[in-house]
Every structure is written in C-alpha cells, then in structure tokens.
C-alpha positions in Angstrom: 102.0 98.6 91.7 101.6 102.4 92.4 105.3 103.1 92.9 104.5 105.4 95.8 107.8 106.4 97.4 108.8 106.1 101.0 109.2 109.4 102.8 111.9 108.5 105.4 115.1 106.5 105.3 114.7 103.6 107.7 117.0 100.7 108.4 115.9 97.5 106.5 113.7 99.2 104.0 112.0 96.9 101.5 111.9 99.1 98.3 114.1 96.7 96.3 112.1 93.7 97.4 108.7 95.2 96.4 108.3 93.2 93.1 108.8 89.9 95.0 106.5 90.9 97.9 103.7 92.3 95.7 103.7 89.2 93.4 103.2 86.9 96.4 100.3 88.6 98.2 97.2 86.6 98.9 94.5 87.2 96.3 91.9 88.8 98.6 91.9 90.5 102.0 89.7 93.1 103.8 92.4 94.8 105.8 96.1 95.3 105.4 98.0 95.0 108.7 101.7 95.9 109.3 103.0 95.7 112.9 106.6 96.8 112.0 105.9 99.5 109.4 109.3 101.3 109.5 109.8 103.2 106.3 106.5 101.9 104.9 107.6 100.8 101.4 105.1 97.9 101.3 102.3 99.8 103.1 102.5 102.7 100.6 102.1 100.3 97.6 99.3 98.0 98.8 96.2 100.0 98.0 94.1 98.2 100.5 90.6 99.5 101.3 91.7 99.7 105.0 95.2 99.7 106.4 96.3 99.4 110.0 100.0 100.2 110.7 102.1 100.1 113.8 105.6 100.6 115.0 107.1 100.7 118.5 109.0 103.9 117.6 106.9 106.7 119.0 108.7 109.4 116.9 108.2 107.5 113.7 104.5 107.0 114.3 104.1 110.7 115.3 105.6 111.4 111.8 103.0 109.2 110.1 100.2 111.0 112.0 101.5 114.4 111.1 101.7 113.5 107.4 98.3 111.8 107.4 96.7 115.0 108.9 98.8 117.4 106.8 99.7 119.1 110.1 100.3 122.8 109.4 102.7 123.4 112.3 104.8 120.4 111.2 105.0 121.5 107.6 105.7 125.2 108.5 108.6 124.0 110.7 110.0 121.9 107.9 109.8 124.8 105.5 111.6 127.2 107.9 114.3 124.6 108.5 114.8 124.4 104.7 114.8 128.1 104.3 117.6 128.5 106.8 119.5 125.6 105.1 119.4 127.5 101.8 120.4 130.7 103.6 123.6 129.0 104.9 124.5 128.2 101.3 123.9 131.8 100.3 126.1 133.0 103.2 129.0 131.0 101.9 128.4 132.1 98.3 128.2 135.8 99.3 131.4 135.6 101.3 133.5 133.4 99.0 136.3 135.9 98.7 136.5 136.6 102.4 136.4 132.8 103.3 139.0 132.0 100.6 141.4 134.7 102.0 140.9 133.3 105.5 141.9 129.8 104.3 144.9 131.3 102.4 146.1 133.1 105.6 145.8 129.8 107.5 147.9 128.0 104.9 150.4 130.8 105.0 150.6 130.7 108.8 149.3 134.3 109.0 146.8 133.2 111.6 145.4 130.1 113.3 142.1 128.5 112.2 140.7 129.2 115.6 141.6 132.9 115.5 140.4 133.6 112.0 137.2 131.4 112.2 136.2 133.2 115.4 136.7 136.6 113.7 134.5 135.6 110.8 131.8 134.2 113.0 131.8 137.3 115.2 131.6 139.6 112.2 128.6 137.6 110.8 127.0 136.7 114.2 123.8 138.8 113.7 123.3 137.3 110.3 123.7 133.8 111.6 121.4 134.4 114.6 118.7 135.7 112.3 118.6 132.3 110.7 117.1 131.0 114.0 115.8 133.7 116.2 112.5 134.2 114.4 111.3 130.6 114.9 113.9 128.5 116.6 115.2 130.8 119.4 115.9 127.9 121.7 119.6 127.8 122.2 121.4 130.2 119.9 124.7 129.9 121.8 124.8 126.3 121.0 124.4 127.0 117.3 127.2 129.6 117.2 129.4 127.3 119.2 128.8 124.5 116.7 129.7 126.8 113.8 133.0 127.8 115.4 133.9 124.2 116.2 133.0 122.8 112.8 134.6 125.6 110.9 137.9 125.4 112.8 138.0 121.6 112.4 137.3 121.8 108.6 139.9 124.5 108.0 142.6 122.6 109.9 141.6 119.4 108.1 141.8 121.0 104.6 145.3 122.4 105.4 146.4 118.9 106.5 145.0 117.3 103.4 146.7 119.8 101.1 150.1 119.3 102.8 149.7 115.5 102.3 148.3 115.6 98.8 147.7 118.3 96.1 146.2 121.8 96.4 142.5 122.1 96.4 140.7 124.4 94.0 138.4 127.2 95.2 135.3 125.2 94.4 136.4 122.3 96.6 137.4 124.7 99.4 134.0 126.4 99.3 132.2 123.0 99.3 134.2 122.0 102.4 133.5 125.3 104.2 129.7 125.1 103.3 129.8 121.5 104.7 131.2 123.0 108.0 128.3 125.4 108.3 125.7 122.9 107.4 127.2 120.3 109.7 126.9 122.9 112.5 123.3 123.5 111.6 122.6 119.7 111.6 124.4 119.4 115.0 122.2 122.2 116.4 119.1 120.3 115.4 120.6 117.0 116.7 121.0 118.8 120.0 117.3 119.8 119.9 116.3 116.3 119.0 118.2 114.9 122.0 116.8 117.5 124.4 113.1 117.4 123.6 111.9 117.2 127.3 114.3 119.8 128.6 113.5 122.3 125.9 109.8 121.5 126.0 109.5 121.2 122.2 106.0 121.0 120.7 105.1 117.7 118.9 104.9 119.6 115.6 108.3 121.1 115.9 109.9 118.0 117.4 108.6 115.9 114.6 110.1 118.3 112.0 113.4 118.2 113.9 113.3 114.4 113.9 112.6 114.2 110.2 115.4 116.7 109.3 117.9 114.8 111.5 116.9 111.4 110.0 117.2 112.8 106.5 120.6 114.4 106.9 122.4 112.0 109.3 125.2 109.9 107.9 124.0 106.8 106.0 120.7 106.7 107.8 122.4 105.1 110.8 120.8 104.4 114.2 123.4 104.9 116.8 123.1 106.1 120.4 125.7 106.8 123.1 125.6 105.4 126.7 123.3 108.3 127.7 120.8 107.3 125.0 121.6 110.3 122.9 121.5 110.0 119.1 125.1 110.6 118.0 125.3 110.0 114.2 127.2 112.9 112.4 126.1 114.9 109.4 126.2 113.0 106.1 128.9 115.2 104.6 129.6 117.3 101.4 127.3 115.1 99.2 124.4 116.1 101.5 125.0 119.9 101.1 122.6 120.3 98.2 120.0 117.7 98.9 116.6 118.8 97.7 114.8 118.9 101.0 112.0 121.1 99.4 111.0 118.3 97.2 110.7 116.0 100.2 108.5 118.6 102.0 106.3 118.9 98.9 105.7 115.2 99.0 105.0 115.0 102.7 102.5 117.8 102.4 100.8 116.5 99.2 97.1 115.9 99.0 97.8 112.7 97.2 99.8 111.2 100.1 97.4 112.5 102.7 94.4 111.0 100.8 96.1 107.6 100.6 96.8 107.7 104.3 93.3 108.8 105.2 92.1 105.2 105.1 94.9 104.2 107.5 94.7 103.6 111.3 98.0 104.3 113.1 99.2 102.7 116.3 102.3 102.8 118.5 102.6 99.6 120.5 104.6 96.5 121.0 103.7 94.2 118.0 101.8 91.7 120.2 99.8 94.3 122.1 99.0 95.9 118.7 97.8 92.6 117.1 95.6 91.8 120.1 94.2 95.3 120.2 93.0 95.2 116.6 91.5 91.7 116.8 92.8 90.0 113.6 90.5 87.8 111.6 90.8 85.4 108.7 89.9 88.2 106.3 93.1 90.2 107.2 96.5 90.1 105.6 99.5 90.9 107.7 103.0 91.8 106.3 105.8 91.5 108.8 109.4 92.8 108.5 110.7 92.7 112.1 114.2 93.7 113.2 116.5 90.8 112.2 118.1 88.3 114.5 121.7 89.4 113.9 121.0 93.2 113.4 119.2 96.0 115.1 118.9 94.4 118.6 118.4 98.0 119.6 116.3 99.5 116.8 115.7 103.2 117.2 116.1 102.8 120.9 113.6 99.9 121.0 115.0 96.6 122.0 114.0 93.5 119.9 115.9 90.5 121.1 115.7 86.7 120.7 112.9 86.5 123.2 110.9 88.8 121.1 111.7 86.7 118.0 110.3 83.7 119.9 107.2 85.7 120.9 106.6 86.6 117.3 107.0 83.1 116.0 104.6 81.8 118.6 102.1 84.5 117.8 102.2 83.8 114.1 101.6 80.1 114.8 98.1 80.9 116.2 97.0 84.0 114.3 93.8 83.8 112.2 95.1 86.3 109.7 97.0 85.4 106.5 100.6 86.6 106.9 103.8 87.1 105.0 107.1 87.4 107.0 110.4 88.5 105.6 113.4 87.9 107.8 117.1 87.3 107.6 118.0 83.6 107.6 120.0 82.4 110.5 120.0 79.0 112.2 118.1 80.5 115.1 115.4 82.0 112.9 115.1 78.9 110.7 114.7 76.6 113.6 111.9 78.9 115.0 109.8 78.5 111.8 110.5 75.0 110.5 108.0 72.3 111.1 105.2 74.7 111.9 103.3 74.1 108.7 104.4 77.3 107.0 105.5 77.8 103.4 109.1 78.9 103.4 111.0 80.3 100.4 114.4 81.9 100.1 115.2 85.0 98.1 117.9 87.4 97.1 117.5 90.8 95.5 116.4 89.2 92.2 115.1 85.8 92.8 112.6 83.9 94.9 112.9 80.1 95.1 111.1 77.3 97.0 112.9 76.4 100.2 111.8 72.7 100.0 111.7 72.3 103.8 115.5 72.4 104.2 117.8 75.0 105.6 119.8 76.3 102.6 122.9 77.7 104.2 123.5 80.1 101.3 120.0 81.7 101.5 120.2 85.1 103.1 116.6 85.9 103.5 113.4 83.9 104.1 109.9 84.7 102.9 107.4 82.8 105.1 103.6 82.6 104.7 100.8 80.6 106.2 98.6 80.7 103.1 98.6 78.1 100.4 100.6 78.8 97.2 101.1 76.0 94.7 104.3 77.8 93.7 105.8 81.1 94.7 105.8 83.7 92.0 109.4 84.4 91.1 110.6 87.8 90.0 113.9 88.2 88.1 114.6 91.9 87.8 117.2 91.4 85.2 114.7 90.4 82.5 
C-alpha cells in the first residue's frame, strides 16, 4: 500500500476501509477501472499499470484533469487564492487594537455593530479591494458586501454570547473577527462558483474556485437550494488556519502527476462509461456508488433506485472482475442475492463472510464476482 492521500473531501470516501479493500483485490488484472471515483482513495493506492476512472460530476473530473496535467493556470489561481487568504489573517493581526476597540464600543453601546463595521470597512476598502483586483476583479462589490454582512453578524453574536455567558478574551475575539473576514472571502468564492456561466469563468479559474469552496465548506457537505445553487456555509473558526499551501503543493507535485499520467479520465454515466471502454475479463473494476439511503442527489447528479437496478443488472453480465462496496439495506441486498456473487459484510475493523443470508446488523456489504475461498479479514486493532 502506497498510502497516497486523497486531495479532495468527498462524501463516502473510503480511506478508512482501504486495508479491507486492498487485501481482497483479485491477484492479477491488466486495467483498474473505477466508474464512481469520487475522492479517489482506492484509485490512488492501486498502482495498476493502467487506470481508467470516471465520475458523473463534471467539476470533479475537471479537477482530476487539471492535476494530471499540472495545469499552470489552475495552480496559479490556487496560489493567489491562498495568498489573499493569508493577507486577510494579516489584516486582522495588524489592526487588532482598532478591532478590539470597535467591539468594546459595541459592548458599551457607544455605537451599533452596523455603524462601526461599516466605518472600518470603508477605512480599509482599498486594502481589501487589492486582495482581489489584480487577479479576481469579477464582482468586488459582492466581496465588500459580504465582509460588512459577516462582520456585523459576528460582532452582534459575540455581544449576545458574552451577555449570556462569560466575557471573551482578546484572542477569542480576534479569532471570531478573523472568521468573519474569512467567511466573507469564502462566500465571495461561493458566489463565483454558483455563477460560472454568467461570469464566464475560465476552466482553470473555475476549477480553483471549486476546489477552494469544497475544501473550506462546512463538513464537506453537498447541499443545494431550490435554484440549484450550492449553499453550504464556511466551516468556521477551526478552518481559519488550515494549511491550504500544503494542499496546493501536493496537487502540483510531480509525484502525483506522474502517478496520474497512466490514467484515462472520463465524465459519463457509469453505464455509458463502461460500454465505452469495453471491459474484458482481464480488467478489475472497483465500485463505490451513491448509497440507497443517502446521496440521492449527489453533487447535483441524481442516483436513484432505478440507477441501482441498472447497476446490479450491468454487474450481472460484465466480463470484468469487480468489487462493489455499498450500504446494506433490504432493497440493496435483494438486488444482489441469488446472482452467484460472493457477499461479505464489514464494519470499520472487520470483514466477515455473509453466508448467503441478510444479516440485519451488517451496515455495509462487499460484493465480488471472483472466487475467494475465504475473504481476507483485517482487524485494525491488532
């Protein structure tokens, strides 16, 4: 196992299950195939001579292509985003005394949060605009508006918390104020992400925006409003000092690009993809589809029960060896029983034989169509 890390947070990632998955691969295969690559934990640790990956998410597969090609415009945009992120931190640090006084005045009712926040933003408007106007001069008004809104909200919330509990120390106050600025910056890029067509963003810049938003959104959630707009908020204070530079270094590394150089990347529905690449008995396919009870709308891509049926029917006739990992429900189990597959159940630490029965306590299933006398168990506690 190479222990090559994933580069994006994606729902249903399989990092923790890697020991079980890698221990139960078929012994030999010419190509590694993954129709639902997602965050790519398994793909990045397979070391196959040839890999072919796919996902229905166009923005995700654009990211894979940018990384594979070490796209300069994409990497430059990420570096500029990070440079501005650090500049916001410095802005707060350089104006700690002024910001602390503003908050003291609000607590003492010497002025409203709205009034004092707007005075501060107006005073530093040129400095704030310079964070964006060199490279990201797309909608500066939207950025300034977000700063005012987030700062006013945070100042009022801190005052309310202190009235209800104990006084906050200066360090906590500054952490909250920095969070307000960084939340505004995140919201600005979320606006860009949701308005790609209108703003005519290049693929390179859009991909950098997508990556930044995915990395800093709360709990890696996928959530969209009725208009199809991504609406997950900023992750909060704990995200203020995340090491984004380290992520960029990994994304732009020669080692990662070299590994991906032997990979073909597609962006189709899983069945269209599988038919297009013409699977053979010499291929191995790993599948981690959206689950039956979760992610019906997965990154704006529907995957419903009809799709689950399509997948089970396809796997019943494929020539390739496959391993499927999926959440156990009555619906899913009934799709795969009595089809001649090997079925095991597993939790985070154990893999056990399923013995052709539906164990109601089993939360996940590992299903293969290749012969194994006994699945290789993996107990991570040993």
